[in-house]
Structure formats: structure tokens, C-alpha cells
A tleap script that builds the chain and sets N, CA, C and O, in Angstrom:
source leaprc.protein.ff14SB
mol = sequence {
  NMET ALA LEU THR GLY VAL HIE VAL GLU CYS
  GLY THR SER ILE VAL TYR GLY ASN SER THR
  LEU PHE SER VAL ILE TRP SER GLU THR ILE
  ALA VAL PRO GLY THR THR THR GLN ALA ALA
  PRO VAL GLY PRO PHE ASN GLY ASN LEU ILE
  PHE ARG ILE SER ALA PRO THR ALA ALA GLU
  VAL TYR VAL ALA ALA GLY ILE ALA PRO ASP
  SER THR VAL ALA VAL SER THR ASN ALA ASN
  ASN ALA ARG ALA HIE LEU ALA ALA ASN GLU
  LEU ARG ASP ILE ALA ALA LYS GLU GLY PHE
  LYS VAL ASN ALA SER ALA CALA
}
set mol.1.N position { 101.720 14.353 157.488 }
set mol.1.CA position { 103.125 14.697 157.447 }
set mol.1.C position { 103.945 13.414 157.401 }
set mol.1.O position { 103.705 12.494 158.183 }
set mol.2.N position { 104.899 13.349 156.502 }
set mol.2.CA position { 105.746 12.171 156.343 }
set mol.2.C position { 106.742 12.073 157.497 }
set mol.2.O position { 107.265 13.081 157.971 }
set mol.3.N position { 106.989 10.858 157.933 }
set mol.3.CA position { 107.973 10.603 158.982 }
set mol.3.C position { 109.367 10.775 158.391 }
set mol.3.O position { 109.708 10.115 157.409 }
set mol.4.N position { 110.178 11.656 158.981 }
set mol.4.CA position { 111.517 11.904 158.450 }
set mol.4.C position { 112.613 11.231 159.266 }
set mol.4.O position { 113.713 11.026 158.755 }
set mol.5.N position { 112.346 10.890 160.497 }
set mol.5.CA position { 113.315 10.180 161.322 }
set mol.5.C position { 112.848 8.759 161.558 }
set mol.5.O position { 111.862 8.318 160.969 }
set mol.6.N position { 113.546 8.048 162.412 }
set mol.6.CA position { 113.155 6.694 162.798 }
set mol.6.C position { 112.384 6.795 164.107 }
set mol.6.O position { 112.862 7.396 165.069 }
set mol.7.N position { 111.195 6.209 164.146 }
set mol.7.CA position { 110.388 6.244 165.361 }
set mol.7.C position { 110.568 4.925 166.102 }
set mol.7.O position { 110.410 3.851 165.521 }
set mol.8.N position { 110.899 5.014 167.388 }
set mol.8.CA position { 111.162 3.842 168.210 }
set mol.8.C position { 110.187 3.832 169.385 }
set mol.8.O position { 110.047 4.822 170.104 }
set mol.9.N position { 109.522 2.700 169.563 }
set mol.9.CA position { 108.704 2.476 170.754 }
set mol.9.C position { 109.341 1.321 171.517 }
set mol.9.O position { 109.686 0.296 170.929 }
set mol.10.N position { 109.491 1.487 172.811 }
set mol.10.CA position { 109.986 0.412 173.664 }
set mol.10.C position { 108.798 -0.067 174.485 }
set mol.10.O position { 108.081 0.735 175.082 }
set mol.11.N position { 108.599 -1.364 174.509 }
set mol.11.CA position { 107.450 -1.880 175.244 }
set mol.11.C position { 107.545 -3.376 175.434 }
set mol.11.O position { 108.592 -3.987 175.223 }
set mol.12.N position { 106.437 -3.945 175.834 }
set mol.12.CA position { 106.359 -5.386 176.027 }
set mol.12.C position { 105.295 -5.951 175.102 }
set mol.12.O position { 104.325 -5.280 174.750 }
set mol.13.N position { 105.505 -7.205 174.720 }
set mol.13.CA position { 104.505 -7.884 173.905 }
set mol.13.C position { 104.229 -9.251 174.505 }
set mol.13.O position { 105.112 -9.915 175.049 }
set mol.14.N position { 102.971 -9.644 174.384 }
set mol.14.CA position { 102.565 -10.986 174.801 }
set mol.14.C position { 101.651 -11.549 173.727 }
set mol.14.O position { 100.938 -10.812 173.046 }
set mol.15.N position { 101.683 -12.847 173.588 }
set mol.15.CA position { 100.772 -13.516 172.665 }
set mol.15.C position { 99.552 -13.925 173.468 }
set mol.15.O position { 99.661 -14.607 174.486 }
set mol.16.N position { 98.385 -13.498 172.995 }
set mol.16.CA position { 97.125 -13.799 173.658 }
set mol.16.C position { 96.187 -14.380 172.613 }
set mol.16.O position { 95.659 -13.651 171.773 }
set mol.17.N position { 95.978 -15.680 172.660 }
set mol.17.CA position { 95.180 -16.337 171.623 }
set mol.17.C position { 95.892 -16.243 170.294 }
set mol.17.O position { 97.042 -16.665 170.171 }
set mol.18.N position { 95.218 -15.692 169.294 }
set mol.18.CA position { 95.814 -15.525 167.966 }
set mol.18.C position { 96.382 -14.127 167.765 }
set mol.18.O position { 96.764 -13.775 166.649 }
set mol.19.N position { 96.445 -13.332 168.812 }
set mol.19.CA position { 96.890 -11.944 168.696 }
set mol.19.C position { 98.163 -11.709 169.494 }
set mol.19.O position { 98.421 -12.378 170.495 }
set mol.20.N position { 98.956 -10.745 169.031 }
set mol.20.CA position { 100.099 -10.271 169.791 }
set mol.20.C position { 99.745 -8.890 170.308 }
set mol.20.O position { 99.464 -7.981 169.526 }
set mol.21.N position { 99.756 -8.729 171.628 }
set mol.21.CA position { 99.406 -7.464 172.261 }
set mol.21.C position { 100.676 -6.714 172.623 }
set mol.21.O position { 101.597 -7.291 173.200 }
set mol.22.N position { 100.729 -5.442 172.290 }
set mol.22.CA position { 101.897 -4.602 172.543 }
set mol.22.C position { 101.523 -3.499 173.514 }
set mol.22.O position { 100.505 -2.830 173.335 }
set mol.23.N position { 102.338 -3.305 174.540 }
set mol.23.CA position { 102.116 -2.257 175.532 }
set mol.23.C position { 103.337 -1.342 175.561 }
set mol.23.O position { 104.442 -1.790 175.869 }
set mol.24.N position { 103.143 -0.060 175.241 }
set mol.24.CA position { 104.245 0.904 175.144 }
set mol.24.C position { 104.718 1.338 176.531 }
set mol.24.O position { 103.905 1.616 177.413 }
set mol.25.N position { 106.042 1.395 176.715 }
set mol.25.CA position { 106.652 1.947 177.932 }
set mol.25.C position { 107.137 3.363 177.651 }
set mol.25.O position { 106.890 4.270 178.445 }
set mol.26.N position { 107.834 3.565 176.515 }
set mol.26.CA position { 108.244 4.898 176.084 }
set mol.26.C position { 108.382 4.915 174.560 }
set mol.26.O position { 108.442 3.866 173.918 }
set mol.27.N position { 108.432 6.120 173.995 }
set mol.27.CA position { 108.654 6.248 172.551 }
set mol.27.C position { 109.520 7.465 172.283 }
set mol.27.O position { 109.583 8.396 173.086 }
set mol.28.N position { 110.192 7.437 171.125 }
set mol.28.CA position { 111.097 8.523 170.766 }
set mol.28.C position { 111.312 8.497 169.252 }
set mol.28.O position { 111.452 7.421 168.670 }
set mol.29.N position { 111.340 9.660 168.610 }
set mol.29.CA position { 111.698 9.762 167.201 }
set mol.29.C position { 113.108 10.330 167.123 }
set mol.29.O position { 113.392 11.394 167.672 }
set mol.30.N position { 113.987 9.610 166.436 }
set mol.30.CA position { 115.385 10.025 166.344 }
set mol.30.C position { 115.725 10.405 164.903 }
set mol.30.O position { 115.149 9.875 163.953 }
set mol.31.N position { 116.668 11.331 164.764 }
set mol.31.CA position { 117.170 11.716 163.449 }
set mol.31.C position { 118.048 10.600 162.911 }
set mol.31.O position { 118.537 9.763 163.670 }
set mol.32.N position { 118.246 10.591 161.603 }
set mol.32.CA position { 119.144 9.619 160.966 }
set mol.32.C position { 120.372 10.377 160.484 }
set mol.32.O position { 120.214 11.260 159.641 }
set mol.33.N position { 121.573 10.100 160.952 }
set mol.33.CA position { 121.913 9.086 161.934 }
set mol.33.C position { 121.604 9.569 163.352 }
set mol.33.O position { 121.554 10.768 163.624 }
set mol.34.N position { 121.401 8.607 164.236 }
set mol.34.CA position { 121.139 8.962 165.625 }
set mol.34.C position { 120.909 7.747 166.498 }
set mol.34.O position { 120.755 6.624 166.019 }
set mol.35.N position { 120.891 8.010 167.815 }
set mol.35.CA position { 120.687 6.976 168.823 }
set mol.35.C position { 119.642 7.469 169.806 }
set mol.35.O position { 119.591 8.658 170.119 }
set mol.36.N position { 118.808 6.563 170.294 }
set mol.36.CA position { 117.808 6.953 171.281 }
set mol.36.C position { 118.491 7.478 172.538 }
set mol.36.O position { 119.566 7.005 172.907 }
set mol.37.N position { 117.874 8.448 173.192 }
set mol.37.CA position { 118.388 8.942 174.463 }
set mol.37.C position { 117.920 8.047 175.602 }
set mol.37.O position { 118.557 7.983 176.654 }
set mol.38.N position { 116.808 7.359 175.388 }
set mol.38.CA position { 116.259 6.465 176.402 }
set mol.38.C position { 116.739 5.036 176.145 }
set mol.38.O position { 117.040 4.656 175.014 }
set mol.39.N position { 116.799 4.268 177.208 }
set mol.39.CA position { 117.198 2.864 177.111 }
set mol.39.C position { 116.056 1.985 177.600 }
set mol.39.O position { 115.165 2.437 178.320 }
set mol.40.N position { 116.101 0.728 177.198 }
set mol.40.CA position { 115.102 -0.229 177.670 }
set mol.40.C position { 115.205 -0.328 179.195 }
set mol.40.O position { 116.307 -0.456 179.727 }
set mol.41.N position { 114.077 -0.271 179.900 }
set mol.41.CA position { 114.096 -0.236 181.358 }
set mol.41.C position { 114.376 -1.598 181.998 }
set mol.41.O position { 114.372 -2.638 181.339 }
set mol.42.N position { 114.617 -1.543 183.298 }
set mol.42.CA position { 114.836 -2.744 184.096 }
set mol.42.C position { 113.480 -3.312 184.512 }
set mol.42.O position { 112.595 -2.565 184.930 }
set mol.43.N position { 113.316 -4.635 184.399 }
set mol.43.CA position { 112.048 -5.338 184.692 }
set mol.43.C position { 111.824 -5.548 186.161 }
set mol.43.O position { 112.464 -4.875 186.969 }
set mol.44.N position { 110.963 -6.432 186.543 }
set mol.44.CA position { 110.366 -7.509 185.752 }
set mol.44.C position { 109.198 -7.022 184.894 }
set mol.44.O position { 108.562 -6.012 185.192 }
set mol.45.N position { 108.936 -7.775 183.813 }
set mol.45.CA position { 107.878 -7.430 182.883 }
set mol.45.C position { 106.960 -8.614 182.663 }
set mol.45.O position { 107.369 -9.767 182.798 }
set mol.46.N position { 105.729 -8.321 182.326 }
set mol.46.CA position { 104.811 -9.335 181.826 }
set mol.46.C position { 104.956 -9.337 180.318 }
set mol.46.O position { 104.429 -8.449 179.648 }
set mol.47.N position { 105.643 -10.292 179.781 }
set mol.47.CA position { 105.837 -10.355 178.340 }
set mol.47.C position { 107.277 -10.133 177.946 }
set mol.47.O position { 108.169 -10.052 178.790 }
set mol.48.N position { 107.487 -10.035 176.647 }
set mol.48.CA position { 108.817 -9.860 176.076 }
set mol.48.C position { 109.123 -8.389 175.888 }
set mol.48.O position { 108.269 -7.635 175.423 }
set mol.49.N position { 110.314 -7.974 176.236 }
set mol.49.CA position { 110.745 -6.586 176.059 }
set mol.49.C position { 111.198 -6.417 174.613 }
set mol.49.O position { 112.067 -7.158 174.152 }
set mol.50.N position { 110.620 -5.447 173.885 }
set mol.50.CA position { 110.946 -5.263 172.474 }
set mol.50.C position { 111.021 -3.785 172.113 }
set mol.50.O position { 110.488 -2.922 172.810 }
set mol.51.N position { 111.708 -3.520 170.990 }
set mol.51.CA position { 111.672 -2.222 170.332 }
set mol.51.C position { 110.797 -2.389 169.091 }
set mol.51.O position { 111.025 -3.303 168.299 }
set mol.52.N position { 109.821 -1.538 168.911 }
set mol.52.CA position { 109.005 -1.483 167.692 }
set mol.52.C position { 109.508 -0.277 166.917 }
set mol.52.O position { 109.395 0.856 167.384 }
set mol.53.N position { 110.062 -0.516 165.732 }
set mol.53.CA position { 110.766 0.522 164.987 }
set mol.53.C position { 110.066 0.789 163.658 }
set mol.53.O position { 109.752 -0.139 162.912 }
set mol.54.N position { 109.824 2.071 163.371 }
set mol.54.CA position { 109.234 2.501 162.098 }
set mol.54.C position { 110.286 3.257 161.306 }
set mol.54.O position { 110.870 4.225 161.792 }
set mol.55.N position { 110.522 2.805 160.075 }
set mol.55.CA position { 111.474 3.480 159.193 }
set mol.55.C position { 110.821 4.722 158.591 }
set mol.55.O position { 109.595 4.803 158.509 }
set mol.56.N position { 111.643 5.694 158.169 }
set mol.56.CA position { 111.092 6.878 157.505 }
set mol.56.C position { 110.339 6.486 156.234 }
set mol.56.O position { 110.629 5.451 155.633 }
set mol.57.N position { 109.381 7.304 155.830 }
set mol.57.CA position { 108.584 6.987 154.647 }
set mol.57.C position { 109.351 7.108 153.350 }
set mol.57.O position { 108.963 6.490 152.358 }
set mol.58.N position { 110.427 7.881 153.315 }
set mol.58.CA position { 111.133 8.126 152.057 }
set mol.58.C position { 112.560 7.596 152.030 }
set mol.58.O position { 113.313 7.923 151.113 }
set mol.59.N position { 112.953 6.785 153.011 }
set mol.59.CA position { 114.346 6.341 153.048 }
set mol.59.C position { 114.466 4.965 153.692 }
set mol.59.O position { 113.667 4.586 154.548 }
set mol.60.N position { 115.485 4.232 153.257 }
set mol.60.CA position { 115.829 2.969 153.895 }
set mol.60.C position { 116.860 3.247 154.978 }
set mol.60.O position { 117.657 4.177 154.856 }
set mol.61.N position { 116.847 2.443 156.039 }
set mol.61.CA position { 117.792 2.637 157.137 }
set mol.61.C position { 118.312 1.297 157.635 }
set mol.61.O position { 117.713 0.246 157.408 }
set mol.62.N position { 119.444 1.370 158.318 }
set mol.62.CA position { 119.944 0.260 159.112 }
set mol.62.C position { 119.708 0.610 160.566 }
set mol.62.O position { 119.840 1.772 160.952 }
set mol.63.N position { 119.359 -0.376 161.381 }
set mol.63.CA position { 119.198 -0.161 162.815 }
set mol.63.C position { 119.941 -1.252 163.575 }
set mol.63.O position { 120.040 -2.392 163.122 }
set mol.64.N position { 120.460 -0.877 164.742 }
set mol.64.CA position { 121.120 -1.818 165.637 }
set mol.64.C position { 120.648 -1.525 167.049 }
set mol.64.O position { 120.348 -0.379 167.384 }
set mol.65.N position { 120.583 -2.555 167.873 }
set mol.65.CA position { 120.182 -2.401 169.270 }
set mol.65.C position { 121.257 -3.010 170.157 }
set mol.65.O position { 121.779 -4.086 169.865 }
set mol.66.N position { 121.585 -2.313 171.249 }
set mol.66.CA position { 122.588 -2.809 172.179 }
set mol.66.C position { 122.910 -1.760 173.223 }
set mol.66.O position { 122.296 -0.693 173.244 }
set mol.67.N position { 123.866 -2.050 174.089 }
set mol.67.CA position { 124.293 -1.101 175.114 }
set mol.67.C position { 124.933 0.119 174.451 }
set mol.67.O position { 124.677 1.253 174.855 }
set mol.68.N position { 125.765 -0.114 173.432 }
set mol.68.CA position { 126.393 0.954 172.653 }
set mol.68.C position { 126.211 0.615 171.177 }
set mol.68.O position { 127.180 0.244 170.514 }
set mol.69.N position { 124.984 0.733 170.641 }
set mol.69.CA position { 124.701 0.254 169.282 }
set mol.69.C position { 125.371 1.091 168.204 }
set mol.69.O position { 125.500 2.308 168.334 }
set mol.70.N position { 125.800 0.414 167.125 }
set mol.70.CA position { 126.423 1.078 165.981 }
set mol.70.C position { 125.931 0.405 164.704 }
set mol.70.O position { 126.383 -0.686 164.359 }
set mol.71.N position { 125.011 1.054 164.009 }
set mol.71.CA position { 124.420 0.472 162.803 }
set mol.71.C position { 125.227 0.766 161.542 }
set mol.71.O position { 124.798 0.409 160.444 }
set mol.72.N position { 126.389 1.412 161.677 }
set mol.72.CA position { 127.200 1.747 160.501 }
set mol.72.C position { 128.187 0.652 160.138 }
set mol.72.O position { 128.791 0.717 159.067 }
set mol.73.N position { 128.375 -0.351 160.985 }
set mol.73.CA position { 129.349 -1.412 160.760 }
set mol.73.C position { 128.776 -2.446 159.787 }
set mol.73.O position { 127.736 -3.045 160.060 }
set mol.74.N position { 129.445 -2.654 158.664 }
set mol.74.CA position { 128.947 -3.555 157.624 }
set mol.74.C position { 129.087 -5.028 157.999 }
set mol.74.O position { 128.260 -5.846 157.596 }
set mol.75.N position { 130.127 -5.380 158.770 }
set mol.75.CA position { 130.331 -6.760 159.187 }
set mol.75.C position { 130.217 -6.824 160.700 }
set mol.75.O position { 131.043 -6.261 161.419 }
set mol.76.N position { 129.195 -7.508 161.174 }
set mol.76.CA position { 128.925 -7.579 162.606 }
set mol.76.C position { 129.949 -8.450 163.322 }
set mol.76.O position { 130.272 -9.551 162.876 }
set mol.77.N position { 130.459 -7.929 164.453 }
set mol.77.CA position { 131.379 -8.704 165.275 }
set mol.77.C position { 130.845 -8.935 166.687 }
set mol.77.O position { 131.424 -9.704 167.455 }
set mol.78.N position { 129.737 -8.268 167.029 }
set mol.78.CA position { 129.126 -8.462 168.346 }
set mol.78.C position { 127.691 -7.947 168.316 }
set mol.78.O position { 127.242 -7.402 167.307 }
set mol.79.N position { 126.987 -8.118 169.407 }
set mol.79.CA position { 125.567 -7.747 169.457 }
set mol.79.C position { 125.338 -6.254 169.245 }
set mol.79.O position { 124.285 -5.875 168.732 }
set mol.80.N position { 126.278 -5.397 169.619 }
set mol.80.CA position { 126.082 -3.955 169.483 }
set mol.80.C position { 126.085 -3.476 168.031 }
set mol.80.O position { 125.534 -2.415 167.736 }
set mol.81.N position { 126.693 -4.238 167.121 }
set mol.81.CA position { 126.708 -3.776 165.743 }
set mol.81.C position { 126.074 -4.761 164.763 }
set mol.81.O position { 126.296 -4.670 163.556 }
set mol.82.N position { 125.293 -5.691 165.277 }
set mol.82.CA position { 124.482 -6.543 164.406 }
set mol.82.C position { 123.291 -5.697 163.967 }
set mol.82.O position { 122.461 -5.308 164.789 }
set mol.83.N position { 123.213 -5.415 162.670 }
set mol.83.CA position { 122.200 -4.474 162.220 }
set mol.83.C position { 121.129 -5.156 161.375 }
set mol.83.O position { 121.338 -6.222 160.796 }
set mol.84.N position { 119.983 -4.498 161.331 }
set mol.84.CA position { 118.869 -4.939 160.502 }
set mol.84.C position { 118.596 -3.856 159.466 }
set mol.84.O position { 118.765 -2.668 159.737 }
set mol.85.N position { 118.177 -4.274 158.285 }
set mol.85.CA position { 117.834 -3.336 157.215 }
set mol.85.C position { 116.315 -3.156 157.212 }
set mol.85.O position { 115.568 -4.134 157.201 }
set mol.86.N position { 115.866 -1.902 157.222 }
set mol.86.CA position { 114.439 -1.602 157.120 }
set mol.86.C position { 114.191 -0.838 155.828 }
set mol.86.O position { 114.844 0.171 155.560 }
set mol.87.N position { 113.253 -1.317 155.036 }
set mol.87.CA position { 112.853 -0.617 153.816 }
set mol.87.C position { 112.038 0.618 154.208 }
set mol.87.O position { 111.556 0.724 155.336 }
set mol.88.N position { 111.893 1.538 153.271 }
set mol.88.CA position { 111.111 2.750 153.527 }
set mol.88.C position { 109.721 2.370 154.024 }
set mol.88.O position { 109.054 1.510 153.447 }
set mol.89.N position { 109.299 3.020 155.095 }
set mol.89.CA position { 107.959 2.860 155.676 }
set mol.89.C position { 107.729 1.492 156.327 }
set mol.89.O position { 106.581 1.126 156.580 }
set mol.90.N position { 108.786 0.734 156.601 }
set mol.90.CA position { 108.639 -0.586 157.218 }
set mol.90.C position { 108.513 -0.465 158.734 }
set mol.90.O position { 109.111 0.420 159.346 }
set mol.91.N position { 107.734 -1.358 159.332 }
set mol.91.CA position { 107.584 -1.464 160.785 }
set mol.91.C position { 108.151 -2.811 161.198 }
set mol.91.O position { 107.792 -3.839 160.623 }
set mol.92.N position { 109.045 -2.817 162.201 }
set mol.92.CA position { 109.685 -4.059 162.623 }
set mol.92.C position { 109.830 -4.097 164.131 }
set mol.92.O position { 110.102 -3.072 164.756 }
set mol.93.N position { 109.649 -5.273 164.724 }
set mol.93.CA position { 109.904 -5.500 166.141 }
set mol.93.C position { 111.267 -6.160 166.288 }
set mol.93.O position { 111.579 -7.124 165.589 }
set mol.94.N position { 112.079 -5.630 167.209 }
set mol.94.CA position { 113.403 -6.178 167.500 }
set mol.94.C position { 113.486 -6.434 169.002 }
set mol.94.O position { 113.090 -5.589 169.805 }
set mol.95.N position { 113.994 -7.585 169.368 }
set mol.95.CA position { 114.119 -7.930 170.782 }
set mol.95.C position { 115.024 -6.932 171.496 }
set mol.95.O position { 116.030 -6.484 170.947 }
set mol.96.N position { 114.654 -6.596 172.716 }
set mol.96.CA position { 115.437 -5.669 173.533 }
set mol.96.C position { 115.848 -6.370 174.822 }
set mol.96.O position { 115.226 -7.343 175.249 }
set mol.97.N position { 116.898 -5.859 175.421 }
set mol.97.CA position { 117.318 -6.279 176.750 }
set mol.97.C position { 117.463 -5.027 177.590 }
set mol.97.O position { 117.618 -3.928 177.058 }
set mol.98.N position { 117.415 -5.192 178.897 }
set mol.98.CA position { 117.544 -4.056 179.810 }
set mol.98.C position { 118.808 -3.262 179.494 }
set mol.98.O position { 119.889 -3.836 179.360 }
set mol.99.N position { 118.673 -1.934 179.373 }
set mol.99.CA position { 119.804 -1.062 179.109 }
set mol.99.C position { 120.101 -0.862 177.632 }
set mol.99.O position { 120.938 -0.026 177.293 }
set mol.100.N position { 119.449 -1.594 176.745 }
set mol.100.CA position { 119.689 -1.446 175.301 }
set mol.100.C position { 119.117 -0.125 174.786 }
set mol.100.O position { 118.098 0.360 175.277 }
set mol.101.N position { 119.793 0.447 173.784 }
set mol.101.CA position { 119.329 1.604 173.025 }
set mol.101.C position { 119.247 1.190 171.558 }
set mol.101.O position { 119.683 0.097 171.194 }
set mol.102.N position { 118.690 2.062 170.716 }
set mol.102.CA position { 118.598 1.823 169.274 }
set mol.102.C position { 119.373 2.902 168.544 }
set mol.102.O position { 119.261 4.085 168.866 }
set mol.103.N position { 120.171 2.486 167.545 }
set mol.103.CA position { 120.908 3.399 166.682 }
set mol.103.C position { 120.441 3.189 165.257 }
set mol.103.O position { 120.195 2.056 164.846 }
set mol.104.N position { 120.313 4.284 164.485 }
set mol.104.CA position { 119.896 4.205 163.097 }
set mol.104.C position { 120.870 4.974 162.218 }
set mol.104.O position { 121.409 6.007 162.616 }
set mol.105.N position { 121.087 4.449 161.006 }
set mol.105.CA position { 121.924 5.134 160.019 }
set mol.105.C position { 121.321 4.918 158.640 }
set mol.105.O position { 120.535 3.993 158.433 }
set mol.106.N position { 121.693 5.778 157.699 }
set mol.106.CA position { 121.173 5.672 156.332 }
set mol.106.C position { 121.686 4.414 155.651 }
set mol.106.O position { 122.823 3.997 155.869 }
set mol.107.N position { 120.847 3.820 154.832 }
set mol.107.CA position { 121.234 2.613 154.093 }
set mol.107.C position { 121.884 2.989 152.784 }
set mol.107.O position { 122.280 2.112 152.017 }
savepdb mol mol.pdb
quit
């Protein structure tokens, strides 16, 4: 079955030798447009707190991460609306901070 929404995993990553190890804390699939209901948790953590984001298989999307993220803003003025473009079926890691959520919109 093709992924129709944006899938978000929140977790930690550490570099171990030549590998990057990822440990999931929570995951959620959101509709486009949409925002995660869960936020990045409060630490302390072993490793870096990140969002691992999978774009839908048939569509490009913009994503933003922040306390009140808005991926629809074309010109970024702050961290909440600095967006990244994901091509169809792309997987990307984005740095997270405690309390951050992810927002996605159509490209």
C-alpha cells in the first residue's frame, strides 16, 4: 500500500563507528496538510533528538519543525516556518528540540 500521508518518527540518533543508530521514541502518520499531535519529548537523551520524515510516494511536500510549525510560508522569518522540501518517497532526518512538532503541506 502506498503511503498517502507524511510519516514522522521522533527519536534519537548516535554515531557508532561508521554507522548512525536510530532509536524511535514515537511515530505518527499525518495527513497533508497537517501537524503532528505529538511533540518531541523532554530529555535527557543519549544522542541527538531528531525527526525522521518520510514523504508520500506520489507527492512532494514541504515540512517545518517548531513549537508552532507552518510549512506554508514561502519566505522564512523564524524557526517555526523554515521549511524543507521533500521529493516523493524521500526520507529525511531533521533536528528536533524539546516541544517541537512537525507540519506538512503540499508542494
